[in-house]
N, C-alpha and C positions, 0 to 999 in steps of 0.2 A: 479846832472844836471835837468834843468828844462824839461818841457814836450817838446817833439819834435812836430813841426807844420809842415807838409808837405808842406805848403804854404811859409814857411820860405825862402826856397832855391830860390824862384822865385824873392824875392827881394834882393838877396845877391849881393853885389857889387864886393869884393874880397875875395879870399880863399887864406888861407896858406896852405902849404904842410902837415903841423901837423894836421890841422883842417880836410883836406881831407883823411889823412891817418886813423885818427880815425873812420871816417865814412866807411871807405873801410873795416875796421877791425871789425864792428859791427857783432853780430851772424848773421849767412846768412839768417835766416828768418825775423829777424828785419830789415836788409839791403833792402831785397826784398819788404817788407812792406812798408818801406818808399819810394823806388823808385817807386813802383808802384801808391803810394798815389800822389807823385809830378807828375807823368805821366798823371793821371786822371784829375788833376786840369789844365792840359795843352792841352791834346789830347784826343780824342776819343780812348780808349784802344783796340778797334776792329777794327781799321782803319790802314792801312798800305800804305806808299808810295812805288810805284814800279819804279825802274829806269832801264835802259838799257845802258851798256857800250861798246863803239866799239873803237878798237884800229885804227886810222886812219894813223897812221905811226908806224911800228913795228921794234924793234931791232936797233942795231948800236949807242946805246946812250954813250956818252963818260963818264958819270958818273959811279962810282963805288959802288953803293948802293948794300950792300952784299947780299940782299934778292931777286935780281931783275935779270930775265933770260934775259933782253933786254939789259944790259951792254955789250958793246964791249969788255970789259976786262975780262968778264967771260967765261967759257967753256961751256955753255949750249947747243951750237949747234944752236942757234937761228938766221937765216939770216935777215939781214936788207932789208926792203922794202922801196919803195917809198910811198910818201904820196897820200892815196887814192882819186881817183877822186870824186868831189862834187856830181855828179849825183849818184854814188853808195852810198854813205854816206845818202844822203836824201831817197834813194830807202829802206835802212836799216832801217832808222828812220819810215819810214811809216810801216814796218813790226812790229817794236816794238811797234808802237801805237795801231796796230791792236790787239796786244797780251796782252794789257792792260797797258804798261808801259805810265807814264806821264812825265818822265824826261829822256832826252837822253843825254848822256854824252859821249864825244869824247876825248880819249887820245893819244897823240903822245909822242914817246920816243925821247925827245929832251932835251938839257940842258936848251935852251930857244928857242922860235922861230925865225927863220930868216925872214927878211923883204919879201923875195921872196916868202914865203909861207903864208903871212898874207892875200893876197887877196882870196886865196882858203879857208882859215879858216874861214874868214868873211862871205864868201858866203854859208859855211856850216851852220853857226850859223843862217844866215837869213832864210835859206831853212828850217831848223829844226823848228824855231819859227813859220814859216808860216804854219806848220802842227798843230798848237795850242798845242806844247809840251814845257815843261820847258827845258831850254838848259843849258849844262855843259860842260867845257872844262879844261883839263889838259895838259898843254903844256910846264911844266917847269917854269923857272923864267921869270918874266914879267917885262918890264919898264912902265912907266907910260903911254907913247904914245901909246903902245900896249894894255894896259888896257882900255885906252878910246875908242880905235877903237872897241874892243869886246863890250864893253857896249853900244855904238851907234848901233852896230849891233843887239842888242836885247840879249846879253848874260846874263843869270840870275845867274849862279853860275860859279865858278871858284875854282878847286880843287887844293890843294897844301898841302900836308901831312907834319906833323912836325916829323913823324915816331915814335919817342920816346922821352924820356927826354933830356934835353940838356946835362946833364952830360954823358949820355951813347952814344949819338949821334956819337961821333968820332969814337966809335968801329964798328959802321955800314955803316957810310959814310965818306969820306975824301976829295972829289972833290967839295963840297960846304959846307959851315958853317951852323950851326943853324940859326945865324944872317940873313943868305942869305934867308933862309926859311921865318923868320919872317918878313923881308923887303918885300919879295914879297906878303905875306898876307896884309901888309899895303898898298902896292900899289893897290891890288885888291878893299880892302875896301874903299879906297879913291876914287876909280873910280865910286864907287856906286854898284859895282858887288857883290853879296852875297857870303860870303866865305864858302867854303867847306874844312874842314881841320879836320885831325883826326891821327890815328896811326895804328902801327902794333905790335901785341903780339906774342912773340916766338923769339925775335931777340937776346935772351941772356939776357935780362933785369931781374932786380928784381922787385918786387912788387912797391917798392919805386919809380922806374923809370915811372912805369904806373901812379901812383899818380901824380908824377911831370909833366909828359906830359899832364894829364888832367887840372892840376892847370894852366899851360902855356896857354892852349886854353881859360878855362873860364875866365882867367883874362886878355884876350885881350881886347882892348877898347869896343867891342862888341864881345860876344862869336860867335863863328860860326854859321851860320844858318844850317849846315848840317856836322855832325860829324861821319865820316866813322871809325869803329873800325874793323880791319882785323886781322884774325889769320893766321900766317905765313903758306904760301905753301911752304915746303922746296923742291926746284927744284933742280934737279941733275946739277952739273956743277956750281953752285954758291957757295960762300964761307959759306953759311947757310944751304947746303944741309943736314947736320948731326945735326941740331938742335933740340934739346929737345922738344917734343911736349907741347903745353900749357894744364895746368889743367883745365877741363871745368869749375869747380866751380870757380875758380881764373877768367877764362874769363868772366862769368856771373858777378862777383863782378865787373869787370871793366865797363862792360855796365851799371850797375845800378849807379855806381858812376858817370858815365857821363851823366845819366838822371838827378840825383839829382843835380849836379853841372851846368848843362846847361838844365833847365827845357823846355825851349821853342825852343829848336834846335831839328831837326830831328836826330835821332841817328840812324846810319846804320849798320846794321849787313852785314858786306862786304865780302872780300875774305876769304877763308878757310871753307865755309859752306858744301863742300863736305866731310869735315872731322868731320862734327858735326851730332849728331843723330837729329831725330825729337824732341826728348825731350830736348835736350840741346837749340835747336832754339827757342822752345816753352818758356823754362826759360828765354832766352834772351828777348824775346818779352815782358814776364812779367815783366822783370827788366827795360824796358822802350825802348827797340830797336823798331822803328817804320817805317823802310825802309829797303829794300833789293835791290840788283841788280838781275834781271831777265836774262834768257838766258844761254846756255850751255857753254859760254866762257866769262871770265873777261880778257881782253887784251890777255894774252898768256896762262892762267890757266884755269882748269875746274871750272864750277859752276854747282849747280843743274838744271836739265831740267825745262823747264817752266811748264810740266805736273806734275811733283813731287811737285814743289813750289804751284801749285794751289790746288793740293790735300791736302797738309798740311794746308793751310791757311783755306781751306774749312773744315776741320776737326777742326780746331780752331775757326771757325766762324768769320774770320777776312775778311774784305772787302777793296779793292782798294780805297785809297785817289783819289780825283780829283786833276787835275793840279791846282798848285799854293794853295793847301790847307795847311794852316800853323796854328801854335798855334795861338788862338784867343786873341785878345787885352785884352778882360776881359771875364771871364765866362759868359756863357748864364744865363739869369735869372731863367730859369727852369732847368738849369743843376744841376743834384744831387751832393751833397756836397761830396768831397773827405773823406774816412775814416781818423780818426785821431789815431795815435798811442797812446796807453795807457801811462801813465806817468810811467817813468823808471828813478827814482832819481840818481841810480847808473850806469846809461849808459855811457859809456866812448866816448862821442860824443861831439862836439862844441855846444855852444848854438846857434841855429839856428833862434832865434827870432830877 
């Protein structure tokens, strides 16, 4: 094979599953070196985007997502709640901003939002936006009219994960199709809202499913601006409560592949960090993850405390990003060149030039 150029992935248009799998299967040190090289060409490796996630409507969801405690079909014991008051959401957003978060994400356990709830949701977006924070919502499936209203209110991101590969999807969710997921992403993208979409590791999938999930995301008309990679939190009462844990090295490989395939996306180390050592998280950051959720709770699951996160980031010499800090259109003139992997003629990877 020809020399690997870390800049090559940036200009890539479409990936095949075979190409992505060959990159995923690189020797671990080669994979991390390539991922870090790509990362440095697109982001400051010592800066990290800090988000906060609030459940604005918890439980009672009609979907049957096997990993989710909020499904009304599972026996997790989580009671359904009403939509939070707008004033409380804004107050919580203020606290998040004071703690250092620049993006505020709001999630509701709905199949899709009802029109009677849209006015309150719009007011939440407007209120958080007025604080000078990036705004994100995850409300289930959207139609074009709802997406336009959210865009007009100032919504920056909409999260709608594909969860896993298309071939494995029906083993995890049966109440909506993979096509439904992609249709919602198309509606969001068409409205001008930035797409936030990723997946979950630990759903009983194979490594090939992880590869195919990332190929799906990277080959969208535009890759997601934000790519959350979650590690399953096996919640009692859900069908996946006994799922086998994800191998930490395999998880880091997935982060690295996401960074290589989607060079200018924020790759978020999301749910499951309570089950990760500091060293595993540091490896994920080295592999290209540059976003985390702050706060003790992610919707209904535990998350590392803000104090623990700040201590870890301080140990690593990492600083928070400013709001709306993204990959630059072009490298700064005085930016140091990213390291170039040495020639490996026998390296089993696709030609990335």
